C-alpha positions in Angstrom: -16.7 218.7 121.7 -15.9 215.5 123.7 -12.4 215.2 122.0 -11.6 218.9 122.7 -12.6 218.6 126.4 -10.7 215.3 126.8 -7.4 216.9 125.4 -7.7 220.1 127.2 -8.6 218.5 130.6 -5.9 216.0 130.3 -3.4 218.8 129.9 -4.8 220.6 132.9 -5.1 217.3 134.9 -1.3 216.5 134.7 -0.9 218.1 138.2 -3.7 216.3 139.7 -2.9 213.8 142.4 -3.3 210.1 141.8 -6.0 209.9 144.5 -8.3 212.1 142.5 -7.9 210.1 139.2 -9.4 206.8 138.6 -7.1 204.0 137.4 -5.1 206.3 135.2 -8.1 207.2 133.0 -7.8 210.9 133.5 -10.1 213.4 134.9 -12.5 213.2 131.9 -13.6 209.8 132.8 -13.7 210.4 136.6 -14.8 213.9 138.0 -16.1 215.3 134.8 -18.0 211.9 133.9 -19.6 212.0 137.3 -20.8 215.4 137.0 -22.1 214.9 133.5 -24.0 211.8 134.6 -25.6 213.6 137.4 -26.8 216.4 134.9 -28.2 213.7 132.5 -30.1 212.0 135.3 -31.6 215.3 136.6 -32.7 216.4 133.1 -34.2 213.2 131.9 -36.2 212.7 135.1 -37.6 216.1 135.0 -41.2 216.6 133.8 -40.2 219.5 131.6 -38.0 217.3 129.4 -40.5 214.5 129.0 -43.5 216.7 128.3 -41.5 218.9 126.0 -40.2 215.9 124.0 -43.7 214.7 123.6 -44.9 218.0 122.4 -42.1 218.4 119.9 -42.8 214.9 118.6 -46.5 215.6 118.3 -45.7 218.8 116.4 -43.3 217.1 114.1 -45.9 214.3 113.4 -48.5 216.9 112.5 -46.1 218.8 110.1 -45.5 215.5 108.3 -48.9 213.9 108.3 -51.2 216.7 107.6 -49.6 217.8 104.4 -49.7 214.1 103.2 -53.4 213.9 103.9 -54.1 217.2 102.3 -52.0 216.3 99.3 -53.6 212.9 98.8 -57.0 214.6 98.8 -56.1 217.4 96.4 -54.4 215.1 93.9 -57.7 213.4 93.1 -60.1 215.7 90.9 -63.6 214.7 89.9 -64.5 216.0 86.5 -68.1 215.8 85.4 -69.0 215.2 81.7 -72.2 216.3 80.0 -72.9 215.0 76.4 -70.5 213.3 74.1 -66.8 213.4 74.7 -64.6 211.5 72.3 -61.9 209.0 73.5 -59.0 211.3 72.3 -60.6 214.2 74.3 -61.0 212.0 77.4 -57.4 211.0 77.1 -56.5 214.7 76.8 -58.4 215.6 80.0 -56.7 212.8 81.9 -53.3 213.8 80.5 -54.0 217.3 81.6 -54.1 216.2 85.2 -51.2 213.9 84.8 -49.0 216.8 83.5 -49.5 218.7 86.8 -49.5 215.7 89.1 -53.2 215.3 89.6 -55.4 212.1 89.2 -58.5 212.9 87.1 -61.7 210.8 87.5 -64.3 211.4 84.8 -68.0 211.3 86.0 -70.9 211.1 83.5 -73.7 213.7 84.2 -77.3 213.2 83.0 -77.8 216.8 82.0 -76.5 220.4 82.6 -78.8 220.8 85.6 -77.5 217.7 87.4 -74.0 218.9 86.7 -74.6 222.2 88.2 -76.1 220.6 91.3 -73.1 218.4 91.7 -70.7 221.5 91.3 -72.6 223.3 94.1 -72.5 220.3 96.4 -68.8 219.7 95.8 -69.2 216.2 94.3 -67.4 217.3 91.2 -64.7 220.0 90.8 -65.1 220.8 87.1 -67.7 220.1 84.4 -67.2 219.8 80.7 -70.2 220.4 78.6 -70.3 218.8 75.0 -66.4 219.1 74.9 -66.8 222.9 74.3 -67.4 224.6 77.5 -65.9 224.3 81.1 -68.1 225.2 84.0 -66.9 225.9 87.6 -68.7 226.6 90.9 -66.6 229.7 91.7 -64.5 231.8 89.3 -60.7 231.5 89.5 -58.5 234.5 89.4 -55.3 235.0 87.5 -53.1 234.5 90.6 -55.0 231.4 91.9 -52.6 228.5 92.1 -54.9 225.8 93.7 -55.1 222.4 92.4 -58.5 223.1 90.7 -57.2 226.3 89.0 -54.3 224.5 87.6 -56.4 221.6 86.3 -58.9 224.1 84.7 -56.0 226.0 82.9 -54.5 222.7 81.6 -57.8 221.2 80.4 -58.9 224.4 78.8 -55.6 224.7 76.9 -55.5 221.0 75.8 -59.2 220.9 74.7 -58.6 224.2 72.8 -55.7 222.7 71.0 -57.7 219.6 70.0 -60.5 221.7 68.8 -58.0 223.8 66.7 -56.6 220.6 65.3 -60.0 219.4 64.2 -60.8 222.8 62.6 -57.6 222.6 60.7 -58.6 219.3 59.1 -55.8 217.4 60.5 -56.0 213.7 60.5 -56.0 211.7 63.8 -52.4 210.6 63.2 -51.3 214.2 62.6 -53.1 215.4 65.6 -51.5 212.8 67.7 -48.1 213.5 66.5 -48.5 217.3 67.4 -50.0 216.5 70.7 -47.1 214.1 71.7 -44.3 216.6 70.7 -41.6 216.6 73.3 -40.3 219.8 74.9 -36.9 221.0 74.4 -34.3 220.2 77.1 -33.4 223.2 79.4 -30.1 223.7 80.9 -28.9 226.4 83.5 -25.5 227.8 84.4 -26.4 228.0 88.0 -28.3 225.7 90.4 -31.9 226.5 91.1 -33.2 227.5 94.5 -34.5 224.8 96.9 -38.3 224.1 96.8 -40.8 221.8 98.3 -39.4 219.2 100.7 -36.0 220.6 101.0 -37.3 224.2 101.7 -39.8 222.8 104.3 -37.1 220.7 106.0 -34.8 223.8 106.3 -37.6 225.7 107.9 -38.4 222.8 110.4 -34.6 222.4 111.1 -34.3 226.2 111.9 -37.2 226.1 114.3 -35.6 223.0 116.0 -32.2 224.6 116.4 -33.6 227.8 117.7 -35.8 226.1 120.2 -33.2 223.7 121.5 -30.3 226.2 121.7 -32.6 228.6 123.7 -33.9 225.9 126.0 -30.7 224.1 126.9 -28.5 227.1 127.2 -31.1 228.7 129.5 -30.9 225.3 131.6 -27.2 225.8 131.9 -27.5 229.4 132.9 -30.2 228.8 135.6 -28.5 225.6 136.8 -25.2 227.5 137.5 -27.1 230.3 139.1 -29.1 227.9 141.4 -25.9 226.1 142.5 -24.3 229.4 143.5 -27.3 230.9 145.2 -27.9 227.7 147.3 -24.2 227.3 148.1 -24.3 223.8 146.6 -21.3 224.7 144.4 -19.2 225.2 147.5 -19.6 221.5 148.4 -19.1 220.4 144.8 -15.9 222.4 144.5 -14.5 220.7 147.6 -14.5 217.5 145.6 -13.9 218.7 142.1 -12.0 221.6 140.4 -14.0 224.4 138.7 -13.1 223.5 135.2 -14.2 219.9 135.9 -17.5 220.9 137.4 -18.2 223.3 134.5 -17.1 220.9 131.8 -19.3 218.1 133.3 -22.4 220.4 133.4 -21.9 221.5 129.8 -21.2 217.9 128.6 -24.2 216.4 130.5 -26.8 218.8 129.3 -25.2 218.6 125.8 -25.7 214.8 125.7 -29.3 215.3 126.7 -29.9 217.8 124.0 -28.1 215.6 121.4 -30.2 212.7 122.4 -33.5 214.6 122.2 -32.5 216.0 118.7 -31.5 212.6 117.4 -34.8 211.1 118.6 -36.7 213.9 116.8 -34.7 213.4 113.5 -35.1 209.6 113.6 -38.8 209.8 114.3 -39.3 212.3 111.5 -37.6 210.2 109.0 -39.3 207.1 110.1 -42.8 208.6 110.1 -42.1 210.3 106.7 -41.1 207.0 105.2 -44.2 205.2 106.8 -46.7 207.7 105.4 -45.1 208.3 102.2 -44.1 211.9 102.8 -41.8 213.8 100.4 -39.5 214.6 103.4 -37.1 212.0 102.1 -36.9 213.3 98.6 -34.1 215.3 97.2 -31.5 216.7 99.7 -33.9 216.9 102.6 -32.1 214.2 104.7 -28.8 215.9 104.0 -30.4 219.1 105.4 -31.5 217.2 108.5 -28.0 215.8 109.1 -26.4 219.1 108.7 -28.9 220.6 111.1 -28.1 218.0 113.7 -24.4 218.7 113.3 -24.8 222.4 113.7 -27.0 221.9 116.7 -24.2 220.3 118.4 -21.6 222.9 117.2 -23.9 225.7 118.2 -24.6 224.2 121.6 -20.8 223.6 122.1 -20.1 227.4 121.4 -23.0 229.0 123.4 -23.1 226.7 126.4 -19.8 228.1 127.8 -21.1 231.6 127.4 -24.2 230.9 129.3 -22.4 229.0 131.9 -20.1 231.9 132.6 -23.0 234.3 132.7 -24.8 232.0 135.2 -21.8 232.2 137.5 -22.2 236.0 137.7 -25.8 235.9 138.7 -27.4 235.1 142.0 -31.1 235.8 141.7 -33.8 235.0 139.1 -34.3 238.6 138.0 -30.4 238.8 137.3 -30.8 235.7 135.1 -33.4 237.6 132.8 -31.2 240.5 132.5 -28.2 238.3 131.5 -30.2 236.0 129.1 -31.6 238.6 126.7 -28.3 240.1 125.5 -26.8 236.7 125.2 -29.8 235.5 123.1 -29.5 238.5 120.6 -27.0 236.7 118.2 -29.3 233.6 118.3 -32.4 235.7 117.4 -30.5 237.6 114.7 -29.2 234.5 113.0 -32.6 232.9 113.3 -34.4 235.8 111.5 -31.7 236.1 108.9 -32.0 232.4 108.2 -35.9 232.6 107.9 -35.5 235.4 105.4 -33.1 233.4 103.3 -35.3 230.4 103.3 -38.4 232.4 102.2 -36.5 234.1 99.3 -34.4 231.1 98.3 -31.6 233.4 97.3 -29.0 234.0 100.0 -27.1 237.4 100.0 -23.4 237.8 100.3 -23.9 239.0 103.9 -25.9 235.9 104.8 -23.1 233.7 103.4 -20.6 235.5 105.6 -22.8 234.7 108.6 -22.2 231.0 107.8 -18.6 231.4 108.9 -19.2 233.3 112.0 -19.7 230.9 115.0 -22.6 232.7 116.7 -24.7 232.7 113.5 -23.3 229.6 111.6 -25.7 227.1 113.3 -28.6 228.9 111.5 -26.9 230.0 108.3 -24.9 226.9 107.2 -27.9 224.3 107.2 -29.9 226.8 105.1 -27.0 227.0 102.5 -26.9 223.2 102.4 -30.5 223.1 101.7 -30.3 225.7 99.0 -27.4 223.9 97.5 -25.1 227.0 97.5 -22.2 225.6 99.7 -19.5 222.9 99.0 -18.3 220.2 101.4 -15.1 222.0 102.0 -16.8 225.3 102.9 -19.0 223.4 105.3 -15.9 221.8 106.8 -14.1 225.0 107.0 -17.0 226.6 108.8 -17.2 223.7 111.3 -13.4 223.9 111.9 -13.6 227.6 112.6 -16.4 227.1 115.0 -14.5 224.4 116.9 -11.4 226.7 117.2 -13.6 229.6 118.5 -15.4 227.3 120.9 -12.0 226.3 122.5 -11.1 229.9 123.0 -14.5 230.7 124.4 -14.3 227.7 126.7 -11.0 229.0 128.2 -12.4 232.4 128.7 -15.6 231.2 130.3 -13.7 228.9 132.6 -11.6 231.7 133.8 -14.7 233.8 134.4 -16.5 230.9 136.2 -13.6 230.2 138.5 -13.4 233.8 139.6 -17.2 234.5 139.9 -18.7 231.3 141.2 -17.8 231.9 144.9 -18.5 235.6 145.0 -22.0 236.1 146.6 -24.1 238.8 147.9 -24.5 240.7 144.6 -24.2 240.3 140.9 -20.6 240.1 139.6 -19.7 242.6 137.0 -17.3 241.7 134.1 -15.0 244.7 134.7 -14.4 243.4 138.3 -13.4 240.0 137.0 -11.0 241.4 134.3 -9.6 244.0 136.7 -9.0 241.3 139.4 -7.3 239.1 136.8 -5.1 241.9 135.7 -4.2 242.8 139.2 
């Protein structure tokens, strides 16, 4: 966005007098830079920005730490043992937990009554009686996928196989050879859908993009409207041209948005590494980076639209009527992306949305997380978004220049275009 603005403003600034340009650096480093610095100072000093950043960091920390605490607790299962349990059967029980990612701790019980008491109190999760019976506190259903349910099914199967080996009269060596048989390798023609950390990261990234695009674009709309209604813009336009004022506002608020998003991503990655979260596993870091890239591209596209809309409003009630229709593409892209993340299987229509600038900030990061997009498709979508952003910026600047000084009532689009045609 900075490069596009610099080239565009340099072309438009060729006719600018030397007195309004600093040391030959061009309008981007003088008037636009001053306006951008002003916007950055105002936003960072505001309580809304500081409190909002702290709340977002707190939510991100909770989303990372709570699953780690829950996972660490659920990965340890206490299994009570009543009566004799041979060493091979003990090894089979422990191996049952290892096969599903659970650590099993065997606890000796004095008798069946003591084992039942420990089950009711929650000291143990499962009891094995004489190696032939499994006892639970509550029954598990066929659709139960809890940690205890998975362990019960695995232990029941392995102990049943061990008992069948013994009934068949197999020797210990033969039983060990059968139990240690390796599964056949499995290959697939297509990639599987994203699960676990990558799917969670895609969901968190979607929420981040939706919240930040809505928040910062609304700031632009309200900021432009307040400058117009208070007549401050008339003073500013006496020193800078409309395109410089608009570009500085968009760039300044954009820098604040990028800084806040970068802080959140760095904080999430650092905290995930510190607490041992699976956020860094698989393609989750790549999803975070792509989310950050499309947050910038999405803001660059929508910011000009919201700025132009703000120049047409003069009161707070007019802002609300303008903000809702502008947010419809954002809401639509967000809902479609949530659906794709939940199903794990993007449709052809959703893949098309990844190439449309209004919905690409939501669709493309999801496709990256699902592994259904190549690097050149990612680059093509980004290039298309940049080209469309340049066109939208030119149109928004034209609307802003014609509407920002027209006060007294809300400016209609047909008035602007009819005036341009005239």
